[in-house]
Backbone bond lengths (Angstrom), bond angles and torsions (degrees), N, CA, C in turn:
res aa  C-N    CA-C-N  psi(-1)  N-CA   C-N-CA  omega(-1)  CA-C   N-CA-C  phi
1 M - - - 1.373 - - 1.589 108.79 -
2 R 1.211 117.47 140.39 1.443 124.61 -176.17 1.519 112.43 -84.15
3 E 1.323 119.42 127.93 1.517 123.56 176.88 1.476 111.59 -72.34
4 T 1.270 117.22 145.83 1.414 117.99 168.59 1.463 114.57 -76.97
5 F 1.289 123.44 165.30 1.486 126.36 -175.50 1.539 107.80 -56.94
6 S 1.262 118.80 -48.23 1.436 121.20 -170.63 1.586 104.84 -67.36
7 Q 1.266 121.22 -42.33 1.470 124.21 -175.48 1.622 106.21 -66.58
8 S 1.331 117.01 -42.72 1.426 114.11 -174.27 1.570 113.49 -77.29
9 Q 1.381 115.21 -21.29 1.456 117.74 -176.76 1.587 109.52 -97.93
10 S 1.306 119.07 -12.50 1.384 121.49 -176.52 1.665 114.13 -50.91
11 Q 1.269 115.88 -39.36 1.549 117.76 177.74 1.532 108.69 -88.20
12 D 1.285 123.20 -20.70 1.342 123.41 -178.91 1.509 116.86 -111.45
13 A 1.380 112.38 32.97 1.462 117.56 -176.03 1.537 113.97 -64.53
14 G 1.364 115.36 -26.51 1.470 118.06 -176.73 1.539 111.97 -62.10
15 P 1.406 119.15 -56.25 1.448 114.99 179.81 1.546 112.58 -60.13
16 L 1.212 119.45 -30.77 1.380 121.38 -179.14 1.467 111.99 -62.26
17 L 1.392 118.56 -37.73 1.407 125.72 179.05 1.405 117.55 -87.16
18 G 1.361 115.69 -0.60 1.542 118.46 -175.48 1.525 110.74 78.10
19 A 1.356 116.83 22.03 1.530 119.82 176.66 1.464 106.43 -151.70
20 L 1.355 110.74 159.52 1.456 121.58 -171.40 1.533 105.75 -120.96
21 S 1.344 117.31 153.03 1.352 121.21 174.27 1.483 109.38 -72.93
22 I 1.283 122.19 174.15 1.501 125.01 -179.32 1.495 107.98 -68.79
23 R 1.264 118.21 -39.26 1.597 121.14 178.73 1.509 106.04 -67.24
24 E 1.399 119.79 -44.64 1.397 115.37 179.48 1.518 116.41 -66.32
25 T 1.285 117.52 -28.81 1.417 124.96 179.63 1.554 105.37 -68.00
26 A 1.324 118.94 -48.21 1.376 123.39 -177.34 1.544 108.80 -60.36
27 T 1.371 118.26 -40.94 1.417 119.85 176.94 1.514 112.32 -64.55
28 T 1.303 114.41 -45.86 1.533 119.56 -177.01 1.505 109.41 -62.23
29 L 1.414 121.02 -35.12 1.391 120.47 -176.49 1.511 112.56 -95.98
30 S 1.313 114.28 5.05 1.521 122.43 -171.10 1.498 113.52 43.90
31 L 1.372 111.34 56.56 1.504 122.53 178.44 1.491 104.75 -128.88
32 G 1.384 110.74 163.07 1.485 115.08 176.87 1.544 106.02 -86.88
33 L 1.329 115.52 168.41 1.407 125.84 -179.66 1.593 112.26 -55.39
34 T 1.360 111.02 -45.49 1.523 117.74 -178.14 1.570 108.33 -62.28
35 S 1.301 121.94 -35.44 1.412 124.32 178.15 1.578 112.04 -66.79
36 V 1.348 112.85 -38.62 1.512 115.63 178.07 1.484 108.02 -70.05
37 Y 1.399 120.34 -42.67 1.430 116.50 176.97 1.553 116.05 -61.29
38 K 1.276 114.86 -33.98 1.500 122.02 169.77 1.434 115.01 -56.65
39 L 1.353 114.38 -49.46 1.498 119.68 175.97 1.498 112.45 -58.21
40 L 1.322 113.78 -40.10 1.594 118.05 178.62 1.544 108.32 -65.85
41 K 1.337 117.62 -43.58 1.371 122.57 -174.89 1.568 110.19 -65.13
42 D 1.359 116.24 -37.44 1.380 121.80 -178.52 1.467 115.44 -80.49
43 G 1.370 112.01 -7.62 1.564 118.83 174.90 1.560 107.79 87.83
44 R 1.307 120.10 1.69 1.460 120.09 175.70 1.480 119.72 -67.58
45 L 1.315 113.42 -24.50 1.422 123.75 174.35 1.587 110.80 -118.16
46 A 1.268 118.34 137.88 1.457 118.60 175.52 1.473 113.46 -89.25
47 R 1.316 119.38 158.21 1.542 120.45 -176.29 1.539 104.90 -130.86
48 I 1.327 110.63 154.74 1.408 122.41 172.16 1.508 109.00 -127.48
49 K 1.288 120.23 123.82 1.457 120.09 179.94 1.519 107.75 -95.32
50 V 1.322 117.87 132.72 1.425 122.20 176.86 1.483 104.26 -131.34
51 G 1.278 118.13 98.72 1.526 122.39 -169.04 1.537 106.27 60.03
52 R 1.326 111.79 -126.38 1.486 118.77 178.47 1.461 115.69 -83.95
53 R 1.330 118.32 -13.69 1.446 122.50 -175.85 1.593 109.25 -81.99
54 T 1.366 112.60 143.00 1.432 118.75 171.23 1.541 107.52 -109.15
55 L 1.348 117.35 125.72 1.396 120.48 178.04 1.566 110.88 -117.20
56 I 1.285 115.28 146.96 1.477 121.48 179.29 1.526 110.18 -105.12
57 P 1.327 120.05 115.27 1.479 118.05 177.51 1.535 114.45 -55.97
58 I 1.281 119.08 135.95 1.453 119.99 173.43 1.444 115.99 -55.91
59 A 1.348 116.08 -33.23 1.522 120.29 178.63 1.583 107.86 -63.50
60 S 1.292 119.69 -36.30 1.444 124.48 177.12 1.461 111.99 -65.52
61 I 1.369 117.35 -42.57 1.483 119.94 176.26 1.535 111.95 -64.55
62 D 1.290 115.24 -41.09 1.464 121.77 178.38 1.531 109.27 -63.75
63 A 1.307 120.90 -44.05 1.416 122.10 177.23 1.524 112.56 -63.79
64 L 1.285 117.71 -35.81 1.489 123.85 176.98 1.509 104.63 -60.86
65 L 1.286 122.10 -49.36 1.489 127.46 -170.28 1.530 107.25 -71.30
66 R 1.306 118.81 -32.34 1.434 120.98 -177.00 1.552 109.40 -80.81
67 G 1.288 121.37 -14.19 1.361 126.18 176.21 1.462 113.47 86.85
């Protein structure tokens, strides 16, 4: 059975929006959640609040990796 767009994208909404969840960011950077939260607190990663969700813009992750 074919999934609808909303069903197939519900778990992967981060990449669709150009942002990742904190858990996805941790996985992408091979870091623990605590380290990602520290990067957010220190201002080294930007955040976008969407309701209760916190998303990390991919551009912010890229800037962190580029130094």
